[in-house]
C-alpha positions in Angstrom: 0.3 0.1 0.1 1.4 3.4 -0.7 2.4 5.9 1.8 -0.4 8.3 1.1 -0.1 12.5 2.4 -2.3 13.4 3.8 -3.4 9.9 5.2 -7.1 10.9 5.2 -9.0 13.2 3.4 -12.1 14.8 4.9 -13.2 16.1 1.5 -11.8 15.5 -1.9 -12.4 18.5 -4.7 -13.9 16.2 -7.0 -15.4 12.6 -7.3 -13.0 11.8 -10.2 -9.7 12.9 -7.4 -11.3 10.5 -4.9 -11.2 7.6 -6.9 -7.9 8.1 -7.8 -6.8 8.8 -4.5 -8.2 5.4 -3.2 -6.7 3.7 -6.5 -3.4 5.0 -5.9 -3.2 4.2 -2.5 -4.4 0.5 -2.6 -2.5 -0.6 -5.5 0.7 1.1 -5.0 3.5 -0.9 -2.8 4.8 1.1 -0.2 7.9 1.8 -2.9 5.8 4.9 -3.9 4.5 8.3 -1.6 2.0 9.6 -3.1 0.9 13.6 -2.7 -2.8 14.6 -3.1 -3.3 18.3 -3.5 0.0 20.3 -3.5 -0.5 23.7 -4.1 2.0 26.3 -5.8 1.9 29.9 -7.3 2.4 31.4 -10.9 2.2 35.3 -12.0 0.3 36.4 -14.7 1.0 39.1 -17.2 0.2 41.6 -14.8 2.6 40.3 -12.1 -0.5 39.0 -9.9 -0.3 35.8 -7.6 -2.3 33.0 -9.4 -2.8 29.5 -7.5 -2.1 26.3 -9.0 -2.2 23.1 -7.7 -1.0 19.5 -8.8 -3.7 17.3 -8.1 -1.2 14.3 -7.6 2.4 13.7 -7.1 3.7 10.1 -7.3 7.1 9.7 -5.7 9.4 6.2 -6.6 11.7 6.3 -4.2 14.2 4.8 -6.3 13.6 6.8 -9.4 12.0 10.3 -9.1 8.8 12.0 -9.7 5.8 12.4 -11.7 2.9 15.1 -11.7 -0.9 13.6 -12.3 -3.6 15.9 -13.2 -7.1 14.4 -13.2 -9.9 15.2 -15.3 -13.4 14.1 -14.5 -16.8 14.4 -16.2 -18.1 12.4 -18.8 -15.9 13.5 -21.7 -12.6 15.4 -22.0 -12.5 17.3 -25.5 -9.7 19.6 -27.3 -12.1 22.1 -29.5 -11.4 25.8 -30.7 -8.2 25.7 -29.0 -9.9 24.8 -25.6 -9.7 21.9 -23.7 -12.9 21.3 -22.3 -14.3 19.2 -19.4 -18.1 18.1 -20.0 -20.1 17.1 -16.6 -23.5 14.9 -17.0 -25.6 18.1 -16.0 -24.5 19.9 -19.3 -21.7 21.8 -17.2 -18.8 22.6 -19.2 -15.5 23.6 -17.6 -12.9 25.2 -20.5 -9.2 25.7 -20.0 -6.7 27.1 -22.3 -4.0 24.5 -21.8 -4.3 20.8 -21.8 -4.4 18.3 -18.6 -0.8 17.5 -19.4 0.5 20.9 -19.8 -1.4 21.7 -16.4 0.9 18.7 -14.8 4.2 19.7 -16.6 3.7 23.1 -15.4 3.5 21.4 -11.8 6.4 19.6 -12.6 8.7 22.6 -14.2 7.7 24.5 -10.6 8.8 21.9 -8.7 11.7 21.0 -10.4 12.7 24.8 -10.1 11.8 25.1 -6.5 13.6 22.1 -5.5 16.7 23.7 -7.1 16.0 27.1 -5.5 15.4 25.5 -2.0 18.9 23.4 -1.7 20.8 25.1 -3.9 21.4 22.0 -6.0 20.8 20.5 -9.2 17.6 18.0 -8.8 19.0 14.6 -9.9 16.1 11.7 -10.7 13.3 11.2 -12.9 11.0 13.7 -13.2 7.5 14.0 -15.9 4.4 14.3 -15.9 0.9 12.2 -16.5 -2.9 12.8 -16.9 -5.2 10.6 -15.5 -9.2 10.3 -16.8 -11.0 8.0 -14.6 -14.2 8.0 -15.7 -13.9 7.2 -19.5 -12.3 5.8 -22.0 -9.5 8.0 -24.2 -6.3 6.3 -24.2 -6.4 5.3 -28.1 -6.7 8.7 -29.0 -4.3 11.4 -26.9 -1.7 11.1 -29.9 -4.1 12.2 -32.3 -6.5 15.0 -30.1 -3.5 16.1 -27.4 -0.1 15.0 -29.2 0.7 12.7 -26.2 1.3 9.1 -25.7 -0.6 6.3 -23.9 2.6 5.6 -21.7 1.7 8.9 -19.6 -2.1 8.2 -19.5 -4.4 6.7 -17.3 -7.8 6.0 -18.4 -11.2 4.3 -16.9 -9.8 0.9 -18.4 -6.8 1.5 -16.3 -8.1 1.9 -13.0 -7.5 -1.7 -12.1 -3.7 -1.9 -13.1 -2.4 1.7 -11.5 1.1 0.6 -10.7 1.4 -0.7 -14.1 0.6 2.1 -15.8 2.6 4.1 -13.0 5.6 2.0 -13.8 5.3 2.7 -17.4 5.2 6.2 -17.3 8.4 6.1 -14.9 10.4 3.7 -17.6 9.0 6.6 -20.4 10.4 9.7 -18.4 13.5 7.3 -17.5 14.4 7.0 -21.1 14.1 10.9 -21.6 16.8 11.6 -19.0 18.4 8.6 -18.7 21.4 9.9 -17.5 19.9 10.7 -14.3 17.8 7.6 -14.0 20.1 5.6 -11.6 21.1 8.4 -9.2 18.2 9.3 -7.3 20.1 8.6 -4.0 18.1 8.5 -0.6 18.9 11.9 0.4 17.6 13.5 -2.6 14.3 11.3 -2.2 14.0 12.7 1.5 14.4 16.0 0.2 11.9 15.4 -2.8 9.7 14.4 -0.3 10.5 17.0 2.6 9.4 19.9 0.1 6.3 18.6 -0.7 5.3 18.3 3.1 6.9 21.7 3.6 4.1 23.1 1.2 1.6 21.2 2.8 3.0 22.9 6.2 3.2 26.3 4.9 -0.8 26.0 3.8 -1.5 24.8 7.2 0.4 27.5 8.6 -1.8 30.2 6.7 -4.5 28.6 8.4 -5.8 26.7 5.0 -5.3 23.5 7.2 -5.2 20.3 5.2 -8.6 18.2 6.2 -6.8 15.7 8.0 -5.3 18.5 10.3 -8.7 19.5 10.9 -9.6 16.0 11.8 -6.4 15.8 14.5 -7.8 19.3 15.9 -11.3 17.5 16.6 -9.6 14.4 18.4 -7.5 17.1 20.4 -10.9 18.4 21.6 -12.2 15.4 22.1 -9.3 13.9 24.2 -9.2 16.8 26.2 -13.1 17.2 27.1 -12.8 13.6 28.0 -10.0 14.6 30.6 -12.3 17.0 31.8 -15.0 14.8 32.4 -13.0 12.3 33.8 -11.5 14.6 36.4 -14.7 17.0 37.1 -15.4 15.3 40.3 -12.0 15.3 41.8 -11.2 18.9 43.8 -7.7 18.6 44.2 -4.8 17.0 41.8 -1.9 18.3 40.1 -1.6 17.1 36.1 2.2 16.5 34.8 2.7 16.6 30.7 5.5 17.2 28.6 5.4 20.0 25.8 2.4 20.5 23.5 0.2 17.5 25.7 -2.6 20.2 26.1 -1.8 21.1 29.7 -2.6 24.7 29.2 -6.1 24.2 27.1 -7.2 21.5 29.8 -6.4 24.3 32.3 -8.1 26.9 30.2 -11.4 25.3 29.3 -11.9 24.0 33.2 -11.7 27.8 34.5 -14.4 28.5 31.5 -16.6 25.6 32.8 -15.9 26.4 36.4 -16.2 30.1 36.0 -18.7 30.6 33.3 -21.0 27.6 33.4 -20.9 26.9 37.3 -20.6 30.1 38.2 -17.9 30.1 40.7 -15.2 32.3 41.2 -12.4 31.0 39.5 -8.6 32.1 39.2 -6.4 30.7 36.5 -3.0 32.2 37.2 0.3 31.4 35.3 3.4 33.5 35.3 3.1 34.5 31.9 1.4 38.1 30.9 1.4 37.0 27.4 -0.4 33.9 28.3 -3.1 35.4 30.3 -3.3 37.7 27.3 -3.9 34.9 24.8 -6.4 33.3 26.6 -8.6 36.5 27.4 -8.3 37.1 23.4 -9.8 34.0 22.2 -12.8 34.5 23.8 -14.4 37.8 25.3 -14.5 37.1 28.8 -14.7 40.5 30.2 -18.5 40.2 31.0 -17.8 37.1 33.6 -17.5 38.1 36.6 -16.6 35.2 38.2 -13.5 33.7 35.9 -10.4 35.7 36.5 -7.7 34.6 34.1 -4.2 36.8 35.2 -0.8 36.7 35.2 1.0 36.5 38.6 1.9 40.1 38.1 -1.6 40.9 37.0 -3.0 39.1 40.2 -1.1 41.4 42.7 -2.6 44.5 41.3 -5.9 42.8 41.4 -6.1 42.1 45.0 -4.0 45.3 45.6 -0.9 43.7 47.0 2.6 45.4 45.6 4.4 42.2 46.8 3.9 38.8 49.1 6.2 39.4 51.7 4.3 41.7 54.2 0.6 40.8 53.8 -2.1 40.3 56.0 -3.7 37.0 54.7 -7.2 38.0 56.5 -7.8 40.5 54.1 -7.4 38.8 50.9 -9.7 38.3 48.1 -10.6 34.4 48.2 -11.6 32.4 45.3 -13.5 29.0 45.0 -11.6 27.5 42.3 -8.0 27.8 41.7 -5.8 26.4 38.6 -2.7 27.0 38.2 -0.7 26.4 34.8 3.0 26.0 34.5 3.2 25.8 38.0 6.9 24.9 37.6 7.8 28.8 37.1 6.4 29.3 40.9 8.8 29.8 43.6 7.6 27.6 46.9 6.7 31.3 48.9 4.5 31.8 45.6 3.1 28.6 45.8 1.9 29.3 49.6 0.7 32.8 48.8 -1.6 31.2 45.8 -2.9 28.3 48.0 -3.7 30.8 50.6 -6.2 32.7 48.2 -8.5 29.8 48.3 -11.7 29.0 50.3 -10.8 26.2 52.6 -14.1 24.6 52.7 -15.7 21.2 51.5 -16.5 23.1 48.1 -12.9 24.3 47.0 -11.1 23.2 44.1 -7.5 23.7 43.2 -6.0 22.1 40.3 -2.0 22.4 39.3 -0.7 21.9 35.6 3.1 21.5 35.2 6.2 19.9 33.4 9.4 19.1 35.6 11.2 19.5 32.0 10.0 23.2 31.3 11.6 24.1 35.0 13.9 27.1 33.3 13.8 28.4 36.8 15.3 25.3 38.3 12.7 25.5 41.2 12.3 22.7 43.9 9.4 20.8 42.2 8.9 18.4 45.0 9.1 21.4 47.6 6.5 23.8 45.6 3.7 20.8 45.2 3.9 20.3 48.7 3.5 24.0 49.2 0.6 23.7 47.0 -0.6 21.0 49.4 -0.9 18.6 46.7 -0.5 15.3 48.3 -1.5 12.6 45.2 0.7 11.6 42.6 0.0 13.5 39.4 -2.0 12.6 36.5 0.2 12.5 33.4 -0.7 13.4 30.0 1.4 11.4 27.7 0.3 12.2 24.0 1.9 15.3 22.0 -1.1 17.3 20.5 0.8 20.1 19.5 3.5 19.8 16.9 4.0 17.7 13.8 5.5 14.1 14.6 8.5 15.7 12.6 9.2 18.7 15.1 8.3 16.5 18.4 10.6 13.9 17.4 13.3 16.8 16.3 13.2 18.1 19.7 13.2 14.9 21.7 16.4 13.8 20.0 18.0 17.0 20.1 17.2 17.4 23.9 16.7 14.1 25.4 13.7 15.3 27.3 10.0 14.7 26.3 10.8 10.8 26.4 7.8 9.7 28.7 5.6 11.2 25.8 5.0 10.1 22.5 4.4 12.0 19.1 1.1 12.2 17.3 0.8 11.0 13.6 0.5 14.4 11.8 3.6 14.3 9.6 5.4 17.3 8.3 8.8 18.5 7.4 11.8 18.2 8.7 12.5 21.4 10.6 15.3 23.4 8.7 18.7 23.9 10.7 21.1 26.1 10.5 24.5 27.2 12.4 25.8 30.5 11.9 29.1 32.4 13.6 27.6 36.1 13.9 24.7 37.8 15.2 24.5 39.7 11.8 24.8 36.4 10.0 21.8 35.8 12.1 19.5 38.8 11.1 20.5 38.3 7.3 19.3 34.7 7.4 15.9 35.5 9.5 15.2 38.7 7.3 15.6 36.0 4.3 13.2 33.7 5.8 10.6 35.9 6.8 10.5 37.9 3.8 10.4 34.9 1.9 7.3 33.4 3.9 5.4 36.6 3.4 6.1 37.9 -0.2 6.8 34.3 -1.7 4.5 31.8 0.3 1.8 34.2 1.5 2.0 33.9 4.9 0.4 36.6 7.3 2.9 38.2 9.6 0.7 37.1 13.1 1.6 33.1 11.9 5.2 33.9 12.4 7.1 34.4 15.8 10.5 34.7 16.4 11.9 33.1 19.7 15.2 33.5 21.5 16.9 32.6 24.1 16.8 34.9 27.1 20.8 35.4 27.5 20.7 36.6 23.5 17.6 38.5 23.5 19.0 41.8 24.3 21.6 41.4 21.6 19.3 40.5 19.4 16.0 43.1 19.6 18.4 46.2 18.9 19.5 45.1 15.3 17.8 46.0 12.5 14.9 43.8 10.6 13.4 44.0 7.0 9.5 43.8 8.8 8.1 44.8 11.8 8.7 43.3 15.4 6.9 43.9 18.2 7.7 42.1 21.7 3.7 41.1 21.7 1.0 38.7 20.5 -0.1 39.7 17.1 -3.9 39.5 16.0 -5.0 38.6 12.3 -4.9 42.5 11.2 -1.8 43.2 12.6 1.6 43.4 10.5 3.9 42.6 12.5 6.2 39.6 13.9 6.0 38.8 17.6 9.6 38.5 19.0 10.2 37.0 22.6 12.5 35.3 25.0 12.1 31.6 25.5 10.9 32.1 29.0 8.2 34.9 28.0 6.5 32.6 25.2 6.6 29.2 27.8 2.7 27.8 27.4 3.1 29.6 23.8 2.4 27.8 20.3 2.5 29.3 16.8 2.3 27.9 13.2 5.8 29.0 12.3 8.6 29.3 14.9 12.4 31.0 14.0 14.4 29.9 17.2 17.4 31.3 17.9 19.7 29.9 20.4 23.3 29.4 21.3 25.1 25.9 20.5 25.7 25.4 24.0 22.3 26.3 25.4 20.4 24.1 28.5 18.6 21.6 27.4 15.1 23.0 29.1 15.5 26.1 27.1 16.2 24.5 24.0 13.1 22.0 24.7 10.6 24.9 25.5 12.1 26.5 22.2 11.9 23.8 19.8 8.4 22.7 20.8 6.7 26.1 20.0 6.4 25.6 16.6 2.9 23.7 15.0 3.8 23.1 11.4 7.1 24.3 10.8 10.4 25.4 13.0 13.5 27.0 11.8 16.1 25.8 14.5 19.1 28.5 14.3 22.2 27.8 16.3 24.4 30.6 17.1 28.2 29.5 17.7 29.4 33.1 18.6 26.9 34.8 20.7 28.9 38.4 21.2 31.2 38.7 17.9 29.0 40.8 15.7 
């Protein structure tokens, strides 16, 4: 069975493409990887951006790749310099170029894109095909379309797809015979990664591929099930590695307690950015019983400048307190937060933490004891945030997160570079961000730059080719967020550019690498102070 990308499709572009998808999946061996609906862009005569698409790309692990254009309807004809699909309802769809030319254009784009992305010549077979799953056409393709049978699939071939694909690779192999034996494993990996990158970039723009939507539905279902299982417990700790959904569960529980149950509820963390993000998801200003606050905001809310000289008898109390990123709090702060809880049979106190993201090296046993958590923590084990490739990358490079396992959302390998100076870093980041915005059409708010705390001040004063701010961007704002690693803990972004020293502590590196949902740039700086 072929390796399909995506592995499952919620809604196909057409019935004929659905038919082709299942034929390729079920009839090709695992020597093939198949990519469905891969977008690319061209420019018209006015230099305007035009969306294009390769219906299927078939990668033979030993030879190369072929782009396939699929045409449905009842018949496909060439009339008056137009190429027309006739549908059963009488509708007709006209194109100025043939299905073969469409597939060839896709093929040439991806060849050029490969050489641009990797700065090297593509070495392997490449070609194109057209497929007509609903009707006979193969005997007339030379007459009607000046093409050959070997690069054509019609209704009579739908039960012998692998034979047709092999013939096509043989045909194109003869056309580029000098390349046919040098499609090495590294080239195959780069080719597949190029297509996965396109998926990831499209997902990063909010145009989520449907199987990612299914995964997001699964995430919601998993988190809701966890909340339902814990609803009768009034005091517990929950431990989970990066991306296991701790903060989302904490947020959802706070909304249930404060809004649905109408109880005076506090969700507190150390991060002003995390609290601001959760408050921005829904307009919670009208709910008087729900407080989502950073620790500093909490002190202002209860009118306390610090926690050293406090009259505990006069403090504001909460019926429910939820502590997120609890490993960030000191023992003294833990005692203070616990003191804000009404101590009666109805009070509820919940703590969420990850000892592998303990950037401040706090004593977690002491902290949990001061939070008055006596039972062993519940443990979350499935990473729900990152693509499989990003999370495995983080685990291998930090030896952290081993208790959790990756989800099955496939993606490209992170882009890793090692640079010698901050000037080189800034030039590289400028190239990456401008390319994402201008070439790939990614909006600025989907991109965030995070920097090791010790490097941050050196980097923030540099000149960038785009607008930056130390804040979370909304969908209408035109700037890229830039943060210290410690500021971005608990947060995530579709695309992360992470800058760190080569000798960075693993806990910082683990946090930095695991902020990316779909695409990650991993930049190592060898000499942090050399400009």
